[in-house]
DSSP file (Angstrom, degrees, kcal/mol; ACC not computed):
  #  RESIDUE AA STRUCTURE BP1 BP2  ACC     N-H-->O    O-->H-N    N-H-->O    O-->H-N    TCO  KAPPA ALPHA  PHI   PSI    X-CA   Y-CA   Z-CA
    1    1 A M              0   0    0      0, 0.0     2,-0.0     0, 0.0     0, 0.0   0.000 360.0 360.0 360.0 128.7    0.0    0.0    0.0
    2    2 A P        -     0   0    0      0, 0.0     2,-0.1     0, 0.0    65,-0.0  -0.314 360.0-132.9 -63.6 144.3    1.5    3.4   -1.0
    3    3 A G     >  -     0   0    0      1,-0.1     4,-1.7     4,-0.0     3,-0.5  -0.257  34.1 -87.6 -86.8-179.0    2.4    5.7    1.9
    4    4 A I  H  > S+     0   0    0      1,-0.2     4,-2.6     2,-0.2     5,-0.2   0.834 124.8  59.9 -61.2 -34.3    1.5    9.4    2.2
    5    5 A N  H  > S+     0   0    0      1,-0.2     4,-2.4     2,-0.2    -1,-0.2   0.895 104.8  48.9 -63.0 -39.0    4.7   10.4    0.2
    6    6 A E  H  > S+     0   0    0     -3,-0.5     4,-2.4     2,-0.2    -1,-0.2   0.907 111.5  49.4 -66.2 -41.2    3.5    8.5   -2.8
    7    7 A W  H  X S+     0   0    0     -4,-1.7     4,-2.4     2,-0.2    -2,-0.2   0.918 112.9  47.0 -63.4 -43.4    0.1   10.0   -2.7
    8    8 A I  H  X S+     0   0    0     -4,-2.6     4,-2.7     2,-0.2     5,-0.2   0.899 111.2  52.2 -65.3 -40.1    1.5   13.5   -2.4
    9    9 A A  H  X S+     0   0    0     -4,-2.4     4,-2.7    -5,-0.2    -2,-0.2   0.925 111.2  46.1 -62.7 -45.1    4.0   12.8   -5.3
   10   10 A V  H  X S+     0   0    0     -4,-2.4     4,-2.6     2,-0.2    -2,-0.2   0.924 114.3  48.1 -64.1 -43.9    1.2   11.6   -7.6
   11   11 A A  H  X S+     0   0    0     -4,-2.4     4,-2.2     2,-0.2    -2,-0.2   0.909 113.3  47.3 -63.8 -42.1   -1.0   14.6   -6.7
   12   12 A T  H  X S+     0   0    0     -4,-2.7     4,-2.3     2,-0.2    -2,-0.2   0.926 113.3  47.9 -65.7 -44.7    1.8   17.1   -7.2
   13   13 A G  H  X S+     0   0    0     -4,-2.7     4,-2.9    -5,-0.2    -2,-0.2   0.893 110.5  53.1 -61.4 -39.5    2.8   15.5  -10.5
   14   14 A G  H  X S+     0   0    0     -4,-2.6     4,-2.6     2,-0.2     5,-0.2   0.902 108.3  49.3 -62.8 -41.8   -0.9   15.6  -11.5
   15   15 A A  H  X S+     0   0    0     -4,-2.2     4,-2.0     2,-0.2    -1,-0.2   0.920 114.0  46.0 -63.7 -42.8   -1.1   19.3  -10.8
   16   16 A A  H  X S+     0   0    0     -4,-2.3     4,-2.4     2,-0.2    -2,-0.2   0.923 113.7  48.5 -65.9 -43.9    2.0   20.0  -12.8
   17   17 A G  H  X S+     0   0    0     -4,-2.9     4,-2.5     1,-0.2    -2,-0.2   0.901 111.5  49.0 -64.3 -41.4    0.9   17.8  -15.7
   18   18 A A  H  X S+     0   0    0     -4,-2.6     4,-2.6     2,-0.2    -1,-0.2   0.891 111.6  49.9 -65.4 -38.7   -2.5   19.4  -15.8
   19   19 A T  H  X S+     0   0    0     -4,-2.0     4,-2.3    -5,-0.2    -2,-0.2   0.910 111.5  48.4 -65.8 -42.2   -1.0   22.9  -15.8
   20   20 A L  H  X S+     0   0    0     -4,-2.4     4,-2.5     2,-0.2    -2,-0.2   0.910 112.5  48.8 -63.4 -42.4    1.4   22.0  -18.6
   21   21 A R  H  X S+     0   0    0     -4,-2.5     4,-2.6     2,-0.2     5,-0.2   0.939 110.7  50.1 -63.0 -46.7   -1.4   20.5  -20.6
   22   22 A F  H  X S+     0   0    0     -4,-2.6     4,-2.2     1,-0.2    -1,-0.2   0.913 112.5  47.8 -57.5 -44.8   -3.6   23.6  -20.1
   23   23 A S  H  X S+     0   0    0     -4,-2.3     4,-2.3     2,-0.2    -1,-0.2   0.911 111.5  49.6 -63.9 -43.5   -0.7   25.8  -21.2
   24   24 A A  H  X S+     0   0    0     -4,-2.5     4,-2.4     2,-0.2    -2,-0.2   0.903 111.5  48.4 -64.1 -41.7    0.0   23.8  -24.3
   25   25 A V  H  X S+     0   0    0     -4,-2.6     4,-2.5     2,-0.2    -1,-0.2   0.912 111.2  50.6 -66.0 -42.0   -3.6   23.8  -25.4
   26   26 A L  H  X S+     0   0    0     -4,-2.2     4,-1.5    -5,-0.2    -2,-0.2   0.912 111.4  48.3 -61.7 -42.1   -3.9   27.5  -24.9
   27   27 A M  H  X S+     0   0    0     -4,-2.3     4,-1.9     2,-0.2     5,-0.2   0.916 111.4  49.7 -65.0 -42.2   -0.7   28.1  -26.9
   28   28 A A  H  X S+     0   0    0     -4,-2.4     4,-2.6     1,-0.2    -2,-0.2   0.916 110.0  50.7 -62.8 -42.2   -1.9   25.9  -29.7
   29   29 A E  H  < S+     0   0    0     -4,-2.5    -1,-0.2     1,-0.2    -2,-0.2   0.797 110.7  51.0 -65.8 -27.2   -5.3   27.7  -29.8
   30   30 A R  H  < S+     0   0    0     -4,-1.5    -1,-0.2    -5,-0.2    -2,-0.2   0.873 123.7  25.2 -76.0 -37.3   -3.5   31.0  -30.0
   31   31 A W  H  < S+     0   0    0     -4,-1.9    -2,-0.2    -5,-0.1    -3,-0.2   0.600 116.6  54.8-107.6 -13.4   -1.2   30.0  -32.9
   32   32 A L  S  < S-     0   0    0     -4,-2.6     7,-0.1    -5,-0.2     4,-0.0  -0.827  95.3 -80.8-122.2 159.6   -3.0   27.3  -34.8
   33   33 A P    >   -     0   0    0      0, 0.0     3,-0.9     0, 0.0     5,-0.4  -0.314  31.4-143.1 -58.9 136.9   -6.5   27.0  -36.4
   34   34 A R  T 3  S+     0   0    0      1,-0.2    -5,-0.1    -5,-0.1    -4,-0.0   0.471  86.6  87.0 -80.6  -1.3   -9.1   26.2  -33.8
   35   35 A S  T 3  S+     0   0    0      1,-0.1    -1,-0.2     2,-0.0     0, 0.0   0.532  93.0  43.8 -76.8  -3.8  -11.0   23.9  -36.3
   36   36 A F  S <  S-     0   0    0     -3,-0.9     2,-2.4    69,-0.0     3,-0.3  -0.998  90.0-116.8-140.5 140.1   -8.7   21.0  -35.3
   37   37 A P     >  +     0   0    0      0, 0.0     4,-2.0     0, 0.0     5,-0.2  -0.367  50.8 154.9 -78.2  65.9   -7.7   20.0  -31.7
   38   38 A W  H  >  +     0   0    0     -2,-2.4     4,-2.8    -5,-0.4     5,-0.2   0.866  66.5  56.6 -61.2 -40.0   -3.9   20.5  -32.3
   39   39 A G  H  > S+     0   0    0     -3,-0.3     4,-2.5     1,-0.2    -1,-0.2   0.918 108.8  45.0 -61.8 -44.9   -3.2   21.1  -28.6
   40   40 A T  H  > S+     0   0    0      2,-0.2     4,-2.2     1,-0.2    42,-0.3   0.909 113.2  50.9 -65.8 -41.9   -4.6   17.8  -27.5
   41   41 A L  H  X S+     0   0    0     -4,-2.0     4,-2.3     2,-0.2    -2,-0.2   0.932 111.0  50.0 -59.3 -45.5   -2.8   16.0  -30.4
   42   42 A F  H  X S+     0   0    0     -4,-2.8     4,-2.9     1,-0.2     5,-0.3   0.942 111.5  45.8 -59.5 -51.0    0.5   17.7  -29.4
   43   43 A V  H  X S+     0   0    0     -4,-2.5     4,-2.6     1,-0.2    -1,-0.2   0.857 112.5  51.5 -66.7 -32.8    0.3   16.7  -25.7
   44   44 A N  H  X S+     0   0    0     -4,-2.2     4,-1.9    -5,-0.2    -1,-0.2   0.906 113.1  44.3 -69.1 -39.6   -0.7   13.2  -26.5
   45   45 A V  H  X S+     0   0    0     -4,-2.3     4,-2.1     2,-0.2    -2,-0.2   0.949 118.3  43.2 -67.9 -48.5    2.2   12.7  -28.9
   46   46 A V  H  X S+     0   0    0     -4,-2.9     4,-2.7     1,-0.2    -2,-0.2   0.923 114.8  50.5 -63.1 -43.8    4.7   14.4  -26.5
   47   47 A G  H  X S+     0   0    0     -4,-2.6     4,-2.2    -5,-0.3    -1,-0.2   0.869 108.7  52.1 -62.4 -36.6    3.3   12.5  -23.5
   48   48 A S  H  X S+     0   0    0     -4,-1.9     4,-1.4     2,-0.2    -1,-0.2   0.896 110.6  47.9 -66.6 -40.0    3.6    9.2  -25.4
   49   49 A A  H  X S+     0   0    0     -4,-2.1     4,-1.9     1,-0.2    -2,-0.2   0.932 112.5  49.0 -64.0 -44.7    7.2    9.9  -26.2
   50   50 A L  H  X S+     0   0    0     -4,-2.7     4,-2.8     1,-0.2    -2,-0.2   0.852 107.5  53.9 -66.0 -34.2    7.9   10.9  -22.6
   51   51 A I  H  X S+     0   0    0     -4,-2.2     4,-2.3     2,-0.2    -1,-0.2   0.826 106.0  54.9 -69.8 -28.6    6.2    7.7  -21.3
   52   52 A G  H  X S+     0   0    0     -4,-1.4     4,-1.8     2,-0.2    -2,-0.2   0.925 110.2  44.7 -65.0 -44.6    8.5    5.7  -23.5
   53   53 A V  H  X S+     0   0    0     -4,-1.9     4,-2.7     1,-0.2     5,-0.3   0.933 114.0  50.1 -62.1 -46.6   11.6    7.4  -22.0
   54   54 A A  H  X>S+     0   0    0     -4,-2.8     4,-3.2     1,-0.2     5,-0.9   0.884 106.3  56.4 -61.1 -39.4   10.1    6.9  -18.5
   55   55 A F  I  X>S+     0   0    0     -4,-2.3     5,-2.4     3,-0.2     4,-1.3   0.943 112.5  40.6 -57.9 -49.3    9.4    3.2  -19.2
   56   56 A V  I  <>S+     0   0    0     -4,-1.8     5,-2.2     3,-0.2     6,-0.2   0.959 123.7  37.2 -65.6 -50.7   13.1    2.5  -20.1
   57   57 A L  I  <5S+     0   0    0     -4,-2.7     6,-2.4     3,-0.2     7,-0.2   0.872 128.6  30.2 -73.1 -37.1   14.6    4.6  -17.3
   58   58 A L  I  <5S+     0   0    0     -4,-3.2     6,-0.2    -5,-0.3    -3,-0.2   0.876 131.6  25.4 -93.1 -40.8   12.1    3.9  -14.5
   59   59 A I  I  <<S+     0   0    0     -4,-1.3    -3,-0.2    -5,-0.9    -4,-0.1   0.937 129.6  34.1 -91.2 -57.0   10.8    0.4  -15.2
   60   60 A E  I   <S+     0   0    0     -5,-2.4    -3,-0.2     1,-0.2    -4,-0.2   0.923 133.8  27.9 -66.4 -43.7   13.5   -1.3  -17.2
   61   61 A R  S   <S-     0   0    0     -5,-2.2    -1,-0.2    -6,-0.3    -3,-0.2   0.608  91.8-141.9 -96.9 -13.3   16.5    0.4  -15.5
   62   62 A G        +     0   0    0     -6,-0.2    -4,-0.2     1,-0.1    -3,-0.1   0.867  43.1 153.9  57.8  41.3   14.9    1.1  -12.1
   63   63 A L        +     0   0    0     -6,-2.4     2,-0.3     2,-0.1    -5,-0.2   0.736  53.6  46.1 -77.9 -22.8   16.6    4.5  -11.8
   64   64 A L  S    S-     0   0    0     -6,-0.2     0, 0.0    -7,-0.2     0, 0.0  -0.840  86.0-103.0-122.5 159.4   14.1    6.2   -9.5
   65   65 A S     >  -     0   0    0     -2,-0.3     4,-2.5     1,-0.1     5,-0.2  -0.223  40.5-102.4 -68.8 163.1   12.2    5.3   -6.4
   66   66 A P  H  > S+     0   0    0      0, 0.0     4,-2.4     0, 0.0     5,-0.2   0.839 122.9  58.4 -56.3 -32.8    8.5    4.2   -6.5
   67   67 A T  H  > S+     0   0    0      2,-0.2     4,-2.1     1,-0.2     5,-0.1   0.945 109.5  42.0 -63.0 -47.5    7.7    7.7   -5.2
   68   68 A W  H  > S+     0   0    0      2,-0.2     4,-2.6     1,-0.2     5,-0.2   0.857 111.7  55.8 -69.2 -34.8    9.4    9.4   -8.2
   69   69 A R  H  X>S+     0   0    0     -4,-2.5     4,-2.9     2,-0.2     5,-0.6   0.929 109.3  47.3 -61.2 -43.8    7.9    6.8  -10.6
   70   70 A G  I  <>S+     0   0    0     -4,-2.4     5,-2.6     1,-0.2     4,-0.3   0.905 111.2  51.5 -62.9 -42.1    4.4    7.7   -9.3
   71   71 A F  I  <>S+     0   0    0     -4,-2.1     5,-3.5     3,-0.2    -2,-0.2   0.942 119.1  35.3 -58.5 -49.1    5.1   11.4   -9.6
   72   72 A L  I  <>S+     0   0    0     -4,-2.6     5,-2.6     3,-0.2     6,-0.2   0.925 127.9  28.9 -76.8 -46.5    6.3   11.1  -13.3
   73   73 A T  I  <>S+     0   0    0     -4,-2.9     5,-1.0    -5,-0.2    -3,-0.2   0.977 131.2  25.9 -85.3 -58.9    4.1    8.4  -14.8
   74   74 A V  I   <S+     0   0    0     -5,-0.6    -3,-0.2    -4,-0.3    -4,-0.1   0.932 133.7  31.8 -71.6 -45.4    0.8    8.5  -12.9
   75   75 A G  I  ><S+     0   0    0     -5,-2.6     4,-2.1    -6,-0.2     5,-0.3   0.991 127.4  25.8 -76.8 -75.4    0.9   12.1  -11.9
   76   76 A L  I  ><S+     0   0    0     -5,-3.5     4,-1.8     1,-0.2    -3,-0.2   0.951 132.7  32.3 -60.4 -57.4    2.7   14.3  -14.4
   77   77 A L  I  ><S+     0   0    0     -5,-2.6     4,-2.4     1,-0.2    -1,-0.2   0.841 116.3  57.5 -74.7 -31.3    2.3   12.3  -17.6
   78   78 A G  H  4<S+     0   0    0     -5,-1.0    -1,-0.2    -6,-0.2    -2,-0.2   0.889 115.1  37.2 -63.5 -38.3   -1.1   10.9  -16.6
   79   79 A A  H  < S+     0   0    0     -4,-2.1    -2,-0.2     1,-0.1    -1,-0.2   0.773 114.9  56.2 -82.4 -27.3   -2.5   14.5  -16.2
   80   80 A F  H  < S+     0   0    0     -4,-1.8    -2,-0.2    -5,-0.3    -3,-0.2   0.917  98.5  66.2 -72.7 -43.7   -0.5   15.8  -19.2
   81   81 A T  S  < S-     0   0    0     -4,-2.4     3,-0.1    -5,-0.1   -37,-0.1  -0.442  70.4-156.7 -79.5 158.5   -1.9   13.3  -21.7
   82   82 A T     >  +     0   0    0    -42,-0.3     4,-3.0     1,-0.1     5,-0.2  -0.395  31.7 151.3-138.9  57.2   -5.5   13.6  -22.5
   83   83 A F  H  > S+     0   0    0      1,-0.2     4,-2.5     2,-0.2     5,-0.2   0.885  81.7  51.0 -62.6 -36.4   -7.1   10.5  -23.8
   84   84 A S  H  > S+     0   0    0      2,-0.2     4,-2.1     1,-0.2    -1,-0.2   0.916 112.4  46.3 -66.8 -40.1  -10.5   11.3  -22.4
   85   85 A A  H  > S+     0   0    0      2,-0.2     4,-2.7     1,-0.2    -2,-0.2   0.899 110.5  54.7 -65.4 -39.5  -10.3   14.8  -24.0
   86   86 A F  H  X S+     0   0    0     -4,-3.0     4,-2.5     2,-0.2     5,-0.2   0.928 108.2  48.6 -57.2 -47.1   -9.2   13.1  -27.2
   87   87 A S  H  X S+     0   0    0     -4,-2.5     4,-2.3     1,-0.2    -1,-0.2   0.920 112.7  47.1 -61.7 -44.6  -12.2   10.8  -27.3
   88   88 A L  H  X S+     0   0    0     -4,-2.1     4,-2.5     2,-0.2    -1,-0.2   0.903 112.7  49.0 -65.2 -41.5  -14.6   13.7  -26.6
   89   89 A E  H  X S+     0   0    0     -4,-2.7     4,-2.2     2,-0.2    -2,-0.2   0.890 111.0  49.7 -67.0 -39.3  -13.0   15.9  -29.3
   90   90 A A  H  X S+     0   0    0     -4,-2.5     4,-2.2    -5,-0.2    -2,-0.2   0.927 112.7  47.7 -63.6 -43.8  -13.1   13.1  -31.9
   91   91 A L  H  X S+     0   0    0     -4,-2.3     4,-3.3    -5,-0.2     5,-0.3   0.907 109.8  52.8 -62.6 -42.4  -16.8   12.4  -31.1
   92   92 A A  H  X S+     0   0    0     -4,-2.5     4,-1.7     1,-0.2     6,-0.2   0.904 108.8  49.7 -61.9 -41.8  -17.6   16.2  -31.3
   93   93 A L  H  <>S+     0   0    0     -4,-2.2     5,-2.6     2,-0.2    -1,-0.2   0.942 115.3  43.7 -60.3 -46.6  -16.0   16.4  -34.8
   94   94 A M  H ><5S+     0   0    0     -4,-2.2     3,-1.5     1,-0.2     5,-0.3   0.919 115.0  46.8 -67.8 -44.4  -18.0   13.3  -36.0
   95   95 A E  H 3<5S+     0   0    0     -4,-3.3    -1,-0.2     1,-0.3    -2,-0.2   0.763 105.6  62.2 -69.9 -22.7  -21.3   14.4  -34.4
   96   96 A G  T 3<5S-     0   0    0     -4,-1.7    -1,-0.3    -5,-0.3    -2,-0.2   0.301 126.6 -99.2 -82.8   9.8  -20.7   17.9  -35.9
   97   97 A G  T < 5S+     0   0    0     -3,-1.5     2,-0.7     1,-0.1     3,-0.3   0.475  96.6 113.2  88.8   2.2  -20.8   16.4  -39.3
   98   98 A E     >< +     0   0    0     -5,-2.6     4,-2.4    -6,-0.2     5,-0.2  -0.473  27.9 150.0-104.3  61.4  -17.0   16.3  -39.8
   99   99 A V  H  > S+     0   0    0     -2,-0.7     4,-2.6    -5,-0.3     5,-0.2   0.905  70.8  51.9 -60.8 -44.2  -16.7   12.5  -39.8
  100  100 A G  H  > S+     0   0    0     -3,-0.3     4,-2.6     1,-0.2    -1,-0.2   0.925 111.3  46.2 -60.0 -46.1  -13.7   12.6  -42.1
  101  101 A R  H  > S+     0   0    0      1,-0.2     4,-2.5     2,-0.2    -1,-0.2   0.880 111.9  53.1 -64.6 -36.9  -11.8   15.0  -39.9
  102  102 A G  H  X S+     0   0    0     -4,-2.4     4,-2.3     2,-0.2    -2,-0.2   0.919 110.6  45.9 -63.3 -43.8  -12.8   13.0  -36.8
  103  103 A I  H  X S+     0   0    0     -4,-2.6     4,-2.8     2,-0.2     5,-0.2   0.914 112.3  50.9 -65.6 -42.8  -11.4    9.8  -38.4
  104  104 A I  H  X S+     0   0    0     -4,-2.6     4,-3.0    -5,-0.2     5,-0.2   0.913 110.2  50.8 -60.1 -42.1   -8.2   11.6  -39.4
  105  105 A Y  H  X S+     0   0    0     -4,-2.5     4,-2.6     2,-0.2    -2,-0.2   0.921 111.4  47.1 -62.2 -44.9   -7.8   12.9  -35.9
  106  106 A V  H  X S+     0   0    0     -4,-2.3     4,-2.6     2,-0.2     5,-0.3   0.944 115.3  45.5 -61.9 -48.4   -8.2    9.4  -34.4
  107  107 A L  H  X S+     0   0    0     -4,-2.8     4,-2.7     1,-0.2     5,-0.4   0.925 114.4  47.7 -63.2 -45.0   -5.8    7.9  -36.8
  108  108 A M  H  X S+     0   0    0     -4,-3.0     4,-2.6    -5,-0.2     5,-0.4   0.924 113.2  49.1 -61.6 -43.7   -3.2   10.7  -36.4
  109  109 A S  H  X S+     0   0    0     -4,-2.6     4,-2.1    -5,-0.2     5,-0.3   0.948 116.2  40.6 -61.9 -50.1   -3.5   10.5  -32.6
  110  110 A V  H  X S+     0   0    0     -4,-2.6     4,-2.3    -5,-0.2     5,-0.2   0.949 120.5  42.3 -66.1 -49.2   -3.1    6.8  -32.4
  111  111 A L  H  X S+     0   0    0     -4,-2.7     4,-2.5    -5,-0.3    -2,-0.2   0.923 117.7  44.7 -67.6 -44.6   -0.4    6.4  -35.0
  112  112 A L  H  X S+     0   0    0     -4,-2.6     4,-2.5    -5,-0.4    -1,-0.2   0.896 115.0  48.2 -67.9 -39.0    1.7    9.4  -33.9
  113  113 A C  H  X S+     0   0    0     -4,-2.1     4,-2.3    -5,-0.4    -2,-0.2   0.916 113.7  46.9 -67.9 -41.6    1.5    8.6  -30.2
  114  114 A L  H  X S+     0   0    0     -4,-2.3     4,-2.6    -5,-0.3    -2,-0.2   0.926 113.9  48.1 -63.8 -44.3    2.5    5.0  -30.8
  115  115 A A  H  X S+     0   0    0     -4,-2.5     4,-2.8    -5,-0.2     5,-0.2   0.896 110.9  51.6 -63.0 -40.3    5.3    6.1  -33.1
  116  116 A A  H  X S+     0   0    0     -4,-2.5     4,-2.4     2,-0.2    -2,-0.2   0.920 111.8  46.0 -63.4 -43.7    6.5    8.6  -30.5
  117  117 A A  H  X S+     0   0    0     -4,-2.3     4,-2.3     2,-0.2    -2,-0.2   0.920 114.4  47.9 -65.2 -43.6    6.5    6.0  -27.7
  118  118 A M  H  X S+     0   0    0     -4,-2.6     4,-2.4     2,-0.2    -2,-0.2   0.928 113.8  46.6 -62.9 -45.6    8.3    3.5  -29.9
  119  119 A A  H  X S+     0   0    0     -4,-2.8     4,-2.9     1,-0.2     5,-0.2   0.903 112.3  50.4 -64.1 -41.3   10.9    6.0  -31.0
  120  120 A A  H  X S+     0   0    0     -4,-2.4     4,-2.7    -5,-0.2     5,-0.2   0.897 110.5  49.1 -66.1 -40.0   11.5    7.2  -27.5
  121  121 A V  H  X S+     0   0    0     -4,-2.3     4,-2.6     2,-0.2     5,-0.2   0.952 115.0  44.4 -62.5 -48.9   12.0    3.7  -26.2
  122  122 A A  H  X S+     0   0    0     -4,-2.4     4,-2.5     2,-0.2    -2,-0.2   0.924 116.4  46.3 -62.1 -45.3   14.5    2.8  -28.9
  123  123 A L  H  X S+     0   0    0     -4,-2.9     4,-2.9     2,-0.2     5,-0.2   0.918 113.6  47.9 -64.6 -44.5   16.3    6.1  -28.6
  124  124 A T  H  X S+     0   0    0     -4,-2.7     4,-1.8    -5,-0.2    -1,-0.2   0.901 112.2  49.4 -66.1 -40.4   16.5    6.0  -24.8
  125  125 A R  H  X S+     0   0    0     -4,-2.6     4,-1.1    -5,-0.2    -1,-0.2   0.935 114.1  46.6 -61.3 -44.7   17.7    2.4  -24.9
  126  126 A G  H  < S+     0   0    0     -4,-2.5     3,-0.3    -5,-0.2    -2,-0.2   0.911 114.3  46.0 -63.9 -43.4   20.4    3.3  -27.4
  127  127 A L  H  < S+     0   0    0     -4,-2.9    -1,-0.2     1,-0.2    -2,-0.2   0.772 119.8  39.5 -72.1 -25.7   21.5    6.4  -25.5
  128  128 A T  H >X S+     0   0    0     -4,-1.8     4,-2.1    -5,-0.2     3,-2.0   0.457  80.3 121.1-106.6  -0.7   21.6    4.7  -22.2
  129  129 A S  T 3< S+     0   0    0     -4,-1.1    -4,-0.0    -3,-0.3    -3,-0.0  -0.454  89.0  10.4 -65.9 131.0   23.1    1.3  -23.1
  130  130 A G  T 34 S+     0   0    0     -2,-0.2    -1,-0.3     1,-0.1    -2,-0.1   0.295 122.8  71.5  83.8 -10.8   26.3    0.8  -21.2
  131  131 A I  T <4        0   0    0     -3,-2.0    -2,-0.2     0, 0.0    -3,-0.1   0.848 360.0 360.0 -99.9 -51.6   25.6    3.9  -19.1
  132  132 A V     <        0   0    0     -4,-2.1    -3,-0.2     0, 0.0    -4,-0.1   0.347 360.0 360.0-128.4 360.0   22.7    2.7  -16.8
């Protein structure tokens, strides 16, 4: 059973991740067309890459304590990525008559996030082999 430090770490990471996501979405809405959910796509791709790095360093290599693993994976990255928002935005596009854009959004999100995680795992393994 996690102790109070683990709970605090996850909550703190969650607050930081949610704040980062909010900031990224606001920046995307400021600079990119609002007709497509670019901010959510961005945070999901970046978050998928970061979870790939975290997987190698935290799980495979065991570099951080369970408290820090909870902070980074469940808290920070869990709040930063937005699968529930992604689902709602895809549904909104489709129900709004933009079925094609909704499908493109789903495909881009899944394929880019998977590719980001795969690339990050491979890169992190390559960069850290022999080091950690």
